C-alpha beads as a LAMMPS data file, in Angstrom:
LAMMPS data file: protein, C-alpha beads

179 atoms
178 bonds

1 atom types
1 bond types

-500.0 500.0 xlo xhi
-500.0 500.0 ylo yhi
-500.0 500.0 zlo zhi

Masses

1 110.0

Atoms # bond

1 1 1 16.634 -4.927 -6.114
2 1 1 16.582 -3.112 -2.786
3 1 1 16.920 -3.542 0.981
4 1 1 13.368 -2.193 1.258
5 1 1 11.900 -5.347 -0.215
6 1 1 12.807 -8.806 -1.427
7 1 1 11.805 -9.878 -4.936
8 1 1 9.503 -12.905 -4.914
9 1 1 8.509 -13.030 -8.603
10 1 1 7.797 -10.914 -11.656
11 1 1 4.176 -10.777 -12.803
12 1 1 2.328 -9.393 -15.809
13 1 1 0.344 -6.169 -15.951
14 1 1 -2.789 -8.306 -16.379
15 1 1 -2.047 -10.209 -13.137
16 1 1 -1.447 -6.905 -11.325
17 1 1 -4.706 -5.381 -12.569
18 1 1 -6.747 -8.540 -12.063
19 1 1 -5.647 -8.799 -8.425
20 1 1 -6.493 -5.126 -7.867
21 1 1 -9.946 -5.498 -9.434
22 1 1 -10.606 -8.578 -7.298
23 1 1 -9.556 -6.691 -4.149
24 1 1 -12.004 -3.909 -5.032
25 1 1 -14.919 -6.171 -5.957
26 1 1 -18.092 -5.083 -4.213
27 1 1 -16.603 -1.774 -3.076
28 1 1 -17.790 1.553 -4.394
29 1 1 -14.644 3.676 -4.401
30 1 1 -14.607 5.998 -7.436
31 1 1 -11.052 7.169 -6.691
32 1 1 -9.696 3.609 -6.814
33 1 1 -11.671 2.794 -9.960
34 1 1 -10.112 5.844 -11.628
35 1 1 -6.646 4.721 -10.493
36 1 1 -7.223 1.239 -11.946
37 1 1 -8.270 2.732 -15.294
38 1 1 -5.144 4.915 -15.299
39 1 1 -2.956 1.875 -14.642
40 1 1 -4.668 0.016 -17.494
41 1 1 -3.286 2.616 -19.893
42 1 1 0.295 2.577 -18.591
43 1 1 2.978 1.034 -20.768
44 1 1 6.652 0.466 -20.119
45 1 1 6.250 -0.749 -16.535
46 1 1 7.434 -3.932 -14.860
47 1 1 5.356 -5.581 -12.137
48 1 1 6.550 -7.716 -9.260
49 1 1 5.379 -9.465 -6.133
50 1 1 7.784 -8.511 -3.342
51 1 1 8.179 -8.990 0.409
52 1 1 8.186 -5.640 2.184
53 1 1 10.967 -5.457 4.785
54 1 1 11.073 -3.494 8.027
55 1 1 13.490 -1.082 6.348
56 1 1 10.954 -0.697 3.561
57 1 1 8.347 0.372 6.112
58 1 1 10.636 3.073 7.487
59 1 1 11.156 4.442 3.980
60 1 1 7.536 4.122 2.863
61 1 1 5.516 7.261 2.112
62 1 1 1.739 6.968 2.470
63 1 1 -0.175 9.015 -0.104
64 1 1 -2.048 12.237 0.460
65 1 1 -5.316 11.439 2.167
66 1 1 -8.254 13.510 3.341
67 1 1 -11.087 12.550 5.687
68 1 1 -13.212 14.743 7.906
69 1 1 -11.005 17.831 7.514
70 1 1 -7.817 15.865 8.251
71 1 1 -5.281 15.791 5.498
72 1 1 -1.834 14.348 4.938
73 1 1 0.638 16.512 3.075
74 1 1 0.178 16.708 -0.695
75 1 1 3.173 14.451 -1.368
76 1 1 2.320 12.121 1.508
77 1 1 3.995 11.397 4.828
78 1 1 6.291 8.712 6.206
79 1 1 4.578 5.481 7.211
80 1 1 5.451 5.487 10.931
81 1 1 4.537 9.182 11.310
82 1 1 1.090 8.418 9.910
83 1 1 0.659 5.245 11.961
84 1 1 1.404 7.150 15.174
85 1 1 -1.573 9.403 14.369
86 1 1 -3.831 6.392 13.801
87 1 1 -3.074 4.302 16.896
88 1 1 -5.876 5.728 19.035
89 1 1 -9.283 4.842 17.532
90 1 1 -10.812 8.050 18.875
91 1 1 -8.316 10.045 16.769
92 1 1 -9.302 8.308 13.549
93 1 1 -12.088 9.811 11.454
94 1 1 -14.997 7.339 11.524
95 1 1 -15.046 7.123 7.725
96 1 1 -11.435 5.883 7.863
97 1 1 -11.740 3.704 10.949
98 1 1 -14.048 1.137 9.355
99 1 1 -11.749 0.646 6.366
100 1 1 -8.640 0.368 8.555
101 1 1 -10.382 -2.070 10.910
102 1 1 -11.404 -4.242 7.944
103 1 1 -7.724 -4.570 6.959
104 1 1 -6.742 -5.313 10.567
105 1 1 -9.395 -8.069 10.652
106 1 1 -8.033 -9.539 7.384
107 1 1 -4.504 -9.521 8.796
108 1 1 -5.591 -11.160 12.058
109 1 1 -7.451 -13.891 10.155
110 1 1 -4.539 -14.637 7.832
111 1 1 -1.863 -14.382 10.517
112 1 1 -3.733 -16.730 12.858
113 1 1 -3.850 -19.435 10.190
114 1 1 -0.392 -18.946 8.659
115 1 1 2.433 -16.481 8.508
116 1 1 1.219 -13.609 6.326
117 1 1 3.937 -14.256 3.780
118 1 1 2.834 -17.885 3.361
119 1 1 -0.700 -17.002 2.281
120 1 1 -2.229 -15.645 -0.868
121 1 1 -2.773 -12.393 1.044
122 1 1 -1.307 -9.305 -0.624
123 1 1 -1.441 -5.987 1.200
124 1 1 -1.299 -3.399 -1.590
125 1 1 0.898 -1.596 -4.083
126 1 1 4.202 0.292 -3.758
127 1 1 6.311 2.257 -6.230
128 1 1 9.527 4.265 -6.522
129 1 1 7.641 6.837 -8.599
130 1 1 5.192 8.695 -6.346
131 1 1 2.904 9.542 -9.277
132 1 1 2.058 5.871 -9.814
133 1 1 0.479 5.826 -6.347
134 1 1 -0.651 9.448 -6.166
135 1 1 -1.001 11.201 -9.536
136 1 1 -1.148 14.621 -7.855
137 1 1 2.262 14.261 -6.205
138 1 1 5.137 16.551 -7.103
139 1 1 7.674 14.469 -5.146
140 1 1 10.684 13.258 -7.136
141 1 1 11.052 9.677 -8.321
142 1 1 13.377 8.369 -5.612
143 1 1 14.820 4.856 -5.353
144 1 1 15.709 5.510 -1.700
145 1 1 12.094 5.424 -0.619
146 1 1 8.854 3.741 -1.561
147 1 1 5.463 5.270 -2.193
148 1 1 2.278 3.406 -1.265
149 1 1 -0.832 3.531 -3.361
150 1 1 -3.276 2.212 -0.753
151 1 1 -3.667 4.464 2.263
152 1 1 -6.191 2.425 4.266
153 1 1 -4.529 -0.926 3.628
154 1 1 -1.126 0.305 4.789
155 1 1 -2.597 2.253 7.723
156 1 1 -4.384 -0.924 8.803
157 1 1 -1.182 -2.946 8.477
158 1 1 0.828 -0.360 10.425
159 1 1 -1.590 -0.256 13.340
160 1 1 -1.721 -4.072 13.301
161 1 1 2.109 -4.273 13.345
162 1 1 2.238 -1.910 16.349
163 1 1 -0.006 -4.327 18.222
164 1 1 1.250 -7.716 16.974
165 1 1 4.807 -7.035 15.825
166 1 1 6.296 -6.949 12.357
167 1 1 5.428 -9.787 10.070
168 1 1 6.576 -9.657 6.447
169 1 1 3.808 -9.150 3.954
170 1 1 3.607 -9.396 0.187
171 1 1 2.973 -6.280 -1.849
172 1 1 2.867 -5.473 -5.538
173 1 1 5.770 -3.353 -6.759
174 1 1 5.772 -1.474 -10.067
175 1 1 8.617 0.414 -11.702
176 1 1 9.563 1.804 -15.093
177 1 1 10.994 -0.882 -17.349
178 1 1 14.747 -0.770 -17.717
179 1 1 15.722 -0.150 -21.350

Bonds

1 1 1 2
2 1 2 3
3 1 3 4
4 1 4 5
5 1 5 6
6 1 6 7
7 1 7 8
8 1 8 9
9 1 9 10
10 1 10 11
11 1 11 12
12 1 12 13
13 1 13 14
14 1 14 15
15 1 15 16
16 1 16 17
17 1 17 18
18 1 18 19
19 1 19 20
20 1 20 21
21 1 21 22
22 1 22 23
23 1 23 24
24 1 24 25
25 1 25 26
26 1 26 27
27 1 27 28
28 1 28 29
29 1 29 30
30 1 30 31
31 1 31 32
32 1 32 33
33 1 33 34
34 1 34 35
35 1 35 36
36 1 36 37
37 1 37 38
38 1 38 39
39 1 39 40
40 1 40 41
41 1 41 42
42 1 42 43
43 1 43 44
44 1 44 45
45 1 45 46
46 1 46 47
47 1 47 48
48 1 48 49
49 1 49 50
50 1 50 51
51 1 51 52
52 1 52 53
53 1 53 54
54 1 54 55
55 1 55 56
56 1 56 57
57 1 57 58
58 1 58 59
59 1 59 60
60 1 60 61
61 1 61 62
62 1 62 63
63 1 63 64
64 1 64 65
65 1 65 66
66 1 66 67
67 1 67 68
68 1 68 69
69 1 69 70
70 1 70 71
71 1 71 72
72 1 72 73
73 1 73 74
74 1 74 75
75 1 75 76
76 1 76 77
77 1 77 78
78 1 78 79
79 1 79 80
80 1 80 81
81 1 81 82
82 1 82 83
83 1 83 84
84 1 84 85
85 1 85 86
86 1 86 87
87 1 87 88
88 1 88 89
89 1 89 90
90 1 90 91
91 1 91 92
92 1 92 93
93 1 93 94
94 1 94 95
95 1 95 96
96 1 96 97
97 1 97 98
98 1 98 99
99 1 99 100
100 1 100 101
101 1 101 102
102 1 102 103
103 1 103 104
104 1 104 105
105 1 105 106
106 1 106 107
107 1 107 108
108 1 108 109
109 1 109 110
110 1 110 111
111 1 111 112
112 1 112 113
113 1 113 114
114 1 114 115
115 1 115 116
116 1 116 117
117 1 117 118
118 1 118 119
119 1 119 120
120 1 120 121
121 1 121 122
122 1 122 123
123 1 123 124
124 1 124 125
125 1 125 126
126 1 126 127
127 1 127 128
128 1 128 129
129 1 129 130
130 1 130 131
131 1 131 132
132 1 132 133
133 1 133 134
134 1 134 135
135 1 135 136
136 1 136 137
137 1 137 138
138 1 138 139
139 1 139 140
140 1 140 141
141 1 141 142
142 1 142 143
143 1 143 144
144 1 144 145
145 1 145 146
146 1 146 147
147 1 147 148
148 1 148 149
149 1 149 150
150 1 150 151
151 1 151 152
152 1 152 153
153 1 153 154
154 1 154 155
155 1 155 156
156 1 156 157
157 1 157 158
158 1 158 159
159 1 159 160
160 1 160 161
161 1 161 162
162 1 162 163
163 1 163 164
164 1 164 165
165 1 165 166
166 1 166 167
167 1 167 168
168 1 168 169
169 1 169 170
170 1 170 171
171 1 171 172
172 1 172 173
173 1 173 174
174 1 174 175
175 1 175 176
176 1 176 177
177 1 177 178
178 1 178 179
């Protein structure tokens, strides 16, 4: 499929949505609940479990994100550019820090028991079409880069990777069905 990720298996839309709902259980995030409902109505998409490669990280765009008067560009910013901004805890808005730290704690727990790829742990969702991750994006659908749909999860992973080194992780990948 791509050098940015390795295909592990195809899954159904129901599996994709069920995993997302389970990940969000007990959280009160209206934005994510709206995104899940939008994805429930999508047709003509294929869903996969993939292994995100290091090249995939360099070509990953994190979605627009706003906290405490800090905002990423409307169409998002490259993964490593964002991670550089989030390496110093004092530079991270407190409302973001707790969510990023929660992901870092998950990664540390899973990585200490197994390699991340060998667990049931799945980081988040990526797409070629930026609107699947960020409906307000005007960026073009581009198969030379990936767009993340989970800012905090990928920011947590990026800061964890800077500290512990790259370890492949599973992500969900969605694209328009080939006719």
